[in-house]
C-alpha positions in Angstrom: 52.1 25.2 -7.7 49.1 22.8 -8.3 46.3 25.2 -9.7 42.7 23.9 -9.6 42.0 21.9 -12.7 39.5 18.9 -13.4 41.2 17.0 -16.2 45.1 17.1 -15.2 44.2 15.3 -11.8 41.7 12.5 -12.6 43.6 8.9 -12.7 42.8 6.6 -15.5 41.3 4.3 -12.9 39.5 7.5 -11.8 38.2 8.0 -15.3 37.1 4.5 -15.5 35.4 4.6 -12.6 33.2 7.8 -13.4 32.5 6.0 -16.9 31.4 3.2 -14.8 29.1 4.8 -12.8 27.4 6.7 -16.2 26.7 3.0 -17.3 25.2 2.4 -14.3 23.0 4.7 -14.5 22.3 4.1 -17.9 20.8 0.8 -17.0 24.2 -1.3 -18.7 25.4 -3.2 -15.8 27.6 -5.6 -17.7 29.4 -2.6 -19.2 29.4 -1.1 -15.7 31.0 -3.5 -13.9 33.8 -4.2 -16.7 34.8 -0.6 -16.1 34.6 -0.9 -12.4 37.0 -4.1 -12.4 39.0 -2.6 -14.9 39.7 0.7 -12.5 40.3 -1.6 -9.7 43.0 -3.7 -11.8 44.4 0.0 -12.3 44.2 1.4 -8.6 43.1 -1.1 -6.1 42.9 0.9 -3.1 40.0 2.9 -5.0 37.5 2.2 -2.4 34.7 4.0 -4.0 35.2 1.4 -7.2 34.8 -1.0 -4.5 31.8 0.1 -3.0 30.1 1.1 -6.1 31.1 -2.3 -7.8 29.5 -4.4 -4.9 26.2 -2.2 -4.8 25.9 -3.2 -8.8 26.1 -7.0 -7.9 23.6 -6.5 -5.2 21.5 -5.0 -7.2 21.5 -7.8 -9.2 21.1 -10.3 -5.8 24.5 -11.5 -6.5 25.4 -11.1 -3.0 28.3 -13.7 -2.5 30.3 -11.8 -5.1 29.2 -8.3 -3.6 30.0 -8.8 0.2 34.0 -9.5 -0.7 34.0 -6.1 -2.3 31.6 -4.5 0.9 34.2 -5.3 2.9 37.3 -4.2 0.9 35.5 -1.0 0.5 34.9 -0.6 4.6 38.6 -1.7 5.2 39.5 1.3 2.9 36.9 3.5 3.8 36.2 2.4 7.3 34.4 6.1 8.3 32.6 6.3 5.0 29.1 5.4 6.5 27.0 5.6 3.1 29.1 2.5 2.0 28.3 0.6 5.7 24.8 1.7 5.0 24.5 -0.3 2.1 26.3 -2.9 3.4 23.5 -3.3 5.8 20.9 -3.3 3.5 22.6 -6.2 1.8 22.4 -8.2 4.5 18.8 -7.3 5.5 17.9 -8.2 2.0 19.8 -11.8 2.6 17.8 -12.0 5.9 20.9 -12.2 7.6 19.2 -10.2 10.9 21.7 -10.2 13.5 24.5 -9.2 11.4 22.5 -6.0 9.7 21.3 -5.1 12.7 24.7 -5.0 14.3 25.8 -3.2 11.1 23.1 -0.3 11.5 24.2 -0.3 15.6 28.0 0.4 14.3 26.9 3.1 12.1 25.0 4.6 14.9 27.4 4.1 17.4 30.2 6.0 15.0 27.0 8.6 14.2 24.0 8.7 16.8 22.4 10.7 14.4 22.4 8.9 11.1 18.9 9.3 10.3 19.0 6.8 7.4 20.3 4.3 9.9 17.9 4.8 12.1 15.1 4.0 9.8 16.7 1.3 8.2 17.2 -0.2 11.7 13.4 0.6 12.4 12.3 -1.2 9.3 14.6 -4.6 10.0 13.2 -4.2 13.9 9.7 -4.0 12.5 10.2 -7.1 10.3 11.5 -8.9 13.1 8.0 -7.5 15.2 9.8 -5.9 17.7 7.6 -2.9 16.8 8.5 -1.1 20.1 11.8 -0.5 19.3 11.1 0.5 15.6 8.7 2.7 16.5 11.3 4.4 18.7 13.8 4.3 15.4 11.1 6.1 13.5 10.7 8.5 15.8 13.7 9.6 16.8 14.5 10.0 12.9 11.7 12.5 13.0 13.1 14.3 15.7 16.2 14.6 13.9 14.5 15.6 10.2 10.8 16.0 10.7 10.8 16.2 6.8 12.8 12.4 6.1 9.7 10.9 4.2 11.3 7.5 4.3 10.9 7.5 8.3 7.5 8.8 8.0 6.3 6.2 5.6 8.0 3.2 7.4 6.2 4.8 10.7 2.9 4.6 8.9 3.2 1.3 8.2 4.1 0.4 11.6 1.0 2.1 12.6 -1.4 1.2 10.2 -0.8 -2.5 11.2 -1.4 -2.0 14.4 -4.2 -0.6 13.6 -3.9 3.2 15.0 -5.1 4.4 12.3 -5.5 7.9 13.5 -1.9 9.0 13.0 -1.3 6.4 10.7 -3.2 7.6 7.6 -1.7 11.0 8.4 2.0 9.6 8.3 0.9 7.5 4.9 0.9 11.1 3.2 4.5 10.9 3.1 4.5 8.2 0.8 6.4 8.6 -2.7 4.7 9.4 -5.6 2.3 12.2 -4.6 3.5 14.6 -6.0 3.2 13.3 -9.5 -0.4 12.6 -9.4 -1.1 16.4 -10.3 1.7 16.2 -13.2 -0.3 12.8 -14.1 -3.4 14.6 -14.4 -2.0 17.4 -16.3 -0.2 15.0 -18.7 -3.8 13.4 -19.5 -6.1 16.1 -19.5 -3.8 19.0 -20.7 -6.8 21.3 -21.7 -8.2 21.1 -18.7 -8.4 23.7 -15.9 -5.6 23.7 -13.0 -7.7 20.7 -10.9 -7.2 21.2 -7.1 -6.2 18.4 -4.9 -9.0 17.4 -2.1 -8.5 17.4 1.3 -11.5 16.9 2.4 -13.3 20.4 1.5 -17.0 20.5 0.5 -18.0 18.5 -2.5 -21.8 19.5 -2.7 -22.4 20.0 -6.6 -18.8 19.5 -7.2 -17.1 16.7 -9.8 -14.1 14.5 -8.5 -11.9 12.2 -9.9 -9.8 9.6 -8.0 -6.5 8.7 -9.9 -4.7 5.6 -10.1 -1.9 4.9 -7.2 -0.1 1.4 -6.9 -1.1 -1.6 -7.7 -4.4 -3.2 -8.8 -5.5 -4.3 -5.0 -4.8 -0.9 -3.7 -7.3 0.3 -6.0 -9.9 -2.1 -5.6 -9.4 -1.6 -1.8 -10.3 1.7 -2.0 -12.4 2.4 -4.8 -15.1 1.7 -2.0 -14.9 5.4 -1.3 -16.5 6.3 -4.5 -19.9 6.1 -3.0 -18.5 7.7 0.2 -17.8 10.9 -2.2 -21.1 10.4 -3.7 -22.9 10.6 -0.2 -20.4 13.8 0.7 -22.4 15.8 -2.4 -20.3 15.4 -5.4 -22.1 16.0 -8.5 -20.1 13.3 -10.4 -17.1 10.6 -9.5 -15.0 9.6 -12.2 -11.8 7.2 -11.9 -8.5 7.0 -13.8 -7.4 3.5 -13.1 -5.5 0.5 -14.6 -6.3 -0.9 -18.0 -7.4 -4.3 -16.3 -9.2 -2.5 -14.2 -11.7 -0.6 -16.5 -14.7 -3.0 -17.2 -14.7 -4.0 -13.9 -14.9 -0.4 -12.2 -17.8 0.5 -14.8 -20.6 -1.3 -12.3 -18.6 0.2 -9.3 -20.9 1.5 -6.5 -21.0 5.4 -6.8 -18.6 5.8 -9.6 -20.1 7.4 -12.5 -17.3 7.4 -15.5 -14.1 5.5 -15.6 -11.1 5.9 -17.7 -8.0 3.7 -18.1 -4.4 5.4 -17.9 -3.7 4.1 -21.8 -6.4 5.8 -23.8 -7.2 9.1 -24.9 -9.9 10.6 -22.3 -12.4 12.8 -22.9 -11.6 16.5 -21.8 -13.9 17.1 -18.5 -13.7 20.0 -16.3 -13.4 18.2 -12.5 -13.0 20.5 -9.9 -10.8 18.2 -8.0 -8.6 14.9 -7.6 -7.9 12.8 -4.7 -5.4 9.9 -4.4 -7.0 6.5 -3.4 -4.9 5.6 -0.5 -5.5 9.2 1.0 -9.4 8.6 0.9 -9.5 6.4 4.3 -7.8 9.2 6.3 -9.6 11.9 4.6 -13.0 10.1 5.4 -11.7 9.4 9.3 -11.6 5.5 9.0 -11.0 3.7 11.6 -10.5 -0.3 12.4 -13.9 -0.1 14.2 -15.7 2.1 11.4 -14.1 0.9 8.0 -16.7 1.6 4.9 -17.4 -1.9 4.4 -20.9 -2.8 2.5 -20.2 -5.9 0.7 -20.5 -6.1 -2.5 -19.5 -2.9 -3.9 -17.9 -4.7 -7.2 -20.1 -6.6 -9.4 -19.5 -8.8 -12.3 -20.7 -8.0 -15.4 -24.3 -10.4 -16.5 -22.7 -11.6 -20.2 -19.4 -12.7 -18.1 -21.0 -14.3 -16.1 -23.0 -16.2 -18.7 -20.0 -17.0 -20.4 -18.1 -18.3 -17.7 -21.3 -20.3 -16.4 -19.9 -23.7 -17.3 -17.9 -23.8 -14.6 -20.5 -25.1 -12.3 -20.6 -28.3 -14.6 -16.8 -28.3 -14.5 -16.4 -29.1 -11.1 -19.5 -31.5 -10.7 -20.5 -31.6 -7.3 -17.5 -31.1 -5.4 -16.3 -27.6 -3.9 -15.2 -25.2 -6.6 -11.7 -23.5 -4.8 -9.9 -21.0 -7.2 -6.4 -20.7 -6.5 -3.8 -18.2 -7.1 -0.3 -18.8 -5.5 1.8 -15.9 -7.0 1.8 -12.3 -7.3 3.6 -9.4 -9.2 7.3 -9.6 -9.2 7.8 -6.5 -9.1 6.2 -6.2 -5.8 9.1 -5.3 -3.4 8.1 -8.2 -1.1 7.1 -10.7 -3.4 9.9 -13.1 -2.9 8.0 -13.5 0.4 4.1 -13.3 0.1 4.2 -15.7 -2.8 4.8 -19.5 -3.2 7.6 -20.2 -5.4 7.9 -24.0 -4.8 4.2 -25.4 -6.0 5.3 -28.6 -4.4 4.1 -27.4 -0.9 0.8 -27.1 -2.5 0.6 -31.2 -2.6 -1.0 -31.2 0.6 -4.3 -29.9 -1.0 -4.7 -33.2 -3.0 -5.5 -35.1 -0.3 -9.0 -33.4 0.4 -11.4 -35.0 -1.5 -14.6 -33.4 -2.7 -12.6 -30.1 -3.9 -11.8 -29.2 -7.1 -9.3 -26.3 -8.1 -9.1 -23.8 -10.7 -6.3 -21.9 -11.4 -6.9 -17.9 -11.5 -3.1 -17.6 -11.8 -2.1 -14.6 -14.3 1.3 -13.5 -14.9 4.0 -14.8 -12.6 3.3 -18.4 -11.9 0.9 -18.7 -14.8 0.3 -22.0 -16.0 0.9 -21.8 -20.3 -0.4 -24.2 -22.6 2.7 -26.4 -23.8 4.8 -25.4 -20.3 3.6 -27.9 -18.2 3.9 -27.5 -14.0 7.2 -28.6 -13.3 5.8 -30.0 -10.0 2.6 -32.2 -9.5 -0.3 -29.8 -9.0 -3.0 -30.5 -7.1 -5.7 -32.8 -8.3 -8.5 -31.9 -10.6 -6.9 -28.8 -11.2 -8.6 -26.7 -14.2 -6.6 -24.0 -15.6 -8.7 -20.8 -16.3 -5.9 -18.0 -17.1 -6.7 -18.8 -21.0 -10.4 -17.1 -20.0 -8.9 -14.2 -18.3 -8.4 -10.9 -20.2 -8.9 -8.4 -17.1 -10.6 -8.3 -13.7 -14.3 -8.3 -14.9 -13.7 -11.7 -16.0 -11.8 -12.5 -13.2 -14.6 -11.3 -11.2 -17.2 -13.3 -13.4 -15.1 -16.3 -12.2 -14.6 -15.3 -9.0 -18.9 -15.6 -8.8 -19.3 -19.1 -10.2 -16.7 -20.7 -7.2 -17.5 -21.3 -3.6 -14.1 -20.0 -2.5 -10.8 -18.4 -3.5 -7.6 -19.2 -1.9 -4.8 -16.9 -2.8 -1.9 -15.3 -1.4 -1.5 -11.6 -0.7 -2.7 -10.4 -3.9 -5.2 -8.2 -6.0 -7.4 -11.3 -6.1 -7.8 -11.4 -2.8 -9.3 -7.7 -2.6 -11.3 -8.4 -5.3 -12.7 -11.6 -4.0 -13.7 -9.8 -0.4 -15.1 -6.5 -2.6 -17.6 -9.1 -4.8 -18.5 -10.6 -1.1 -17.2 -14.0 -1.9 -15.4 -15.8 0.5 -12.1 -16.0 0.3 -8.7 -17.4 2.4 -5.8 -15.4 2.4 -2.1 -16.8 3.1 0.3 -14.7 4.8 3.9 -14.5 4.8 5.6 -13.9 8.5 8.3 -11.7 7.0 6.3 -8.1 6.5 2.9 -8.8 5.8 1.0 -6.2 4.6 0.1 -3.4 7.2 -3.7 -3.6 6.0 -4.2 -7.2 6.9 -3.9 -5.7 10.7 -1.8 -8.1 13.4 -3.2 -11.3 15.2 -6.0 -11.9 13.2 -7.4 -14.2 11.1 -10.3 -12.0 10.1 -10.3 -8.3 8.0 -12.7 -5.5 8.7 -12.1 -4.1 5.1 -14.2 -7.3 4.4 -15.8 -8.7 7.1 -17.6 -12.1 7.0 -16.0 -12.6 3.8 -12.0 -12.7 4.1 -10.0 -15.3 5.9 -6.4 -15.1 7.1 -4.0 -17.6 7.3 -0.7 -16.8 8.5 3.2 -18.2 8.4 4.4 -18.8 12.0 7.9 -18.6 11.2 9.7 -16.9 7.6 9.0 -19.2 5.0 7.1 -21.8 6.2 4.0 -22.2 3.8 4.0 -26.0 4.9 2.7 -24.8 8.1 0.1 -22.6 6.7 -1.4 -25.5 4.0 -1.4 -27.6 6.8 -4.2 -25.4 8.4 -5.5 -24.4 5.2 -6.1 -28.0 4.3 -7.6 -28.6 8.2 -10.2 -25.9 7.0 -10.8 -27.2 3.7 -11.9 -30.6 4.9 -14.1 -28.9 7.6 -15.7 -26.6 4.7 -16.3 -29.7 2.3 -17.7 -31.9 4.9 -20.5 -29.2 5.7 -20.9 -28.0 2.2 -24.1 -30.4 1.6 -22.5 -31.6 -1.8 -22.2 -35.2 -2.5 
C-alpha cells in the first residue's frame, strides 16, 4: 500500500529544493544557492535542482558557472523543454548566436508547436537582422496561441522598426503593464468615480488624463499628442508623469495641468484616461505623417537665465552636450550605452569644440571620483546643476549640439528642436529609430542617427561622428 501523502514522500533533498525555490522567490540569492547546492550533495541526480541553480546563476550573470548546471540538468532530463528553453535564453544573452539558434531549433524539433521557443527564436533572428524569418516565427506562434502576448509584442517591435505602423500599433497593445494603469489611477485618485479608458471616442468638452508609462524618453516622445487631444475637442488635458518631468511638462504644448506620481494629487473628475504609447495608434500615426511640430517642449525662462553662463564657458568654441550612458535597468543598456570611455578619446582631436557632460545617474562624473580614463578635452561637468529635465532642457538650449547614446536626452533635445546626434547600437536598436535611416521623422531636421556597423563597434561610430563634427566646426563661423 502506498497512501497519498505529502510529507512522507518528500526526500531531504527535495525539501531543500523547495526551500531554495522559496528563498529565490524572496530575493535571497545567496541562501537559495546554498540550499540548491546542499540538495545536490544529497541527491546529485535531482535535475530540477541543477536547472534552478543554473537559472539563478544566469540571472546574476555567472554564465560560466551556470552552463555546466544546465548541461547536467539536460543530461538528466533531456525531454524537459522548459530547461532547454532557459538554457537557450542564456546562450542568447551571451550573444552565442549560433548555439542559441541551434538550441531553439532543437526544442522545435521535439515540439514544433512550442510557442515560447518560436517567440524567442524570433527575437534572436530579429536581433540578427533576419527579419523575414523572425516575422514567420512570431506569426506561427500567434496562430498556435492567438493570446500569447509576448509574441504579439515582439512582432510589434519588428513591425514598428520597419515602419509598418498600421499593424505595429495594434500589436503594441499586447505590451505588459496596460492592465496596471487603471489600478494606478485608482491608487492615486481613490475618490474619483470610475474613469474610462480612451479608445478614440468623442472628446468634445471632456477631460482626459495621460498616465505615465515606461521611461522618461517614452513620455517625452509621446507627450506631443497632448496638443492633438486638445484639437480633438478635449476641454482639459492632464498628465501624471515621472517626478523628474513635472516642471518640464508644465510648459508642454496642449497640457493644462500635470502631476508627478510621487505627490498627492488634487481630486479631479476626469472622464477618461489614456496610455501614452497607445496615442500614436489612436491617432492613426504613420511614418509619412507623424505629428512633429517642433518644438513642443520648452525651457523655463528662469532656468535659461540661470544657465546662461554656459555660453561664455565655451568661448568661441562649438558647444556640444555629451551623454554616453543610459539607465542600467533598461533591458538593452549593455549595448546601447558606452561603457568604455576610452572610445570617446578621438573626440579630443576635433579643435574648436567644448564638451559639456549632461550625464546623470549611471556613468556620471562626480566630484572627487575622477574619470577612470582620459575624457575629451574641454569637458565641463554640468551634472551638479541638473536636478530634473527642466534643468537639462535649459542647458541644452545654450548648446549648439547634443551628442548622445539612445537615452531620454535624445528625445528631450529633439522635442526642444535642438540639433541632436544619436549613436545607436547594432544589437536590438530601439524600434522608434526605424532602420537604414540617418534621420528621424519623429524629430525632422533635428535628429541625426549614427549607427554601429557591427555589434559593439562604438569606435566606428565615433569615427563617423568625428568626421561630421569637424565639418560642423568648419562651417560654424566661430573663430
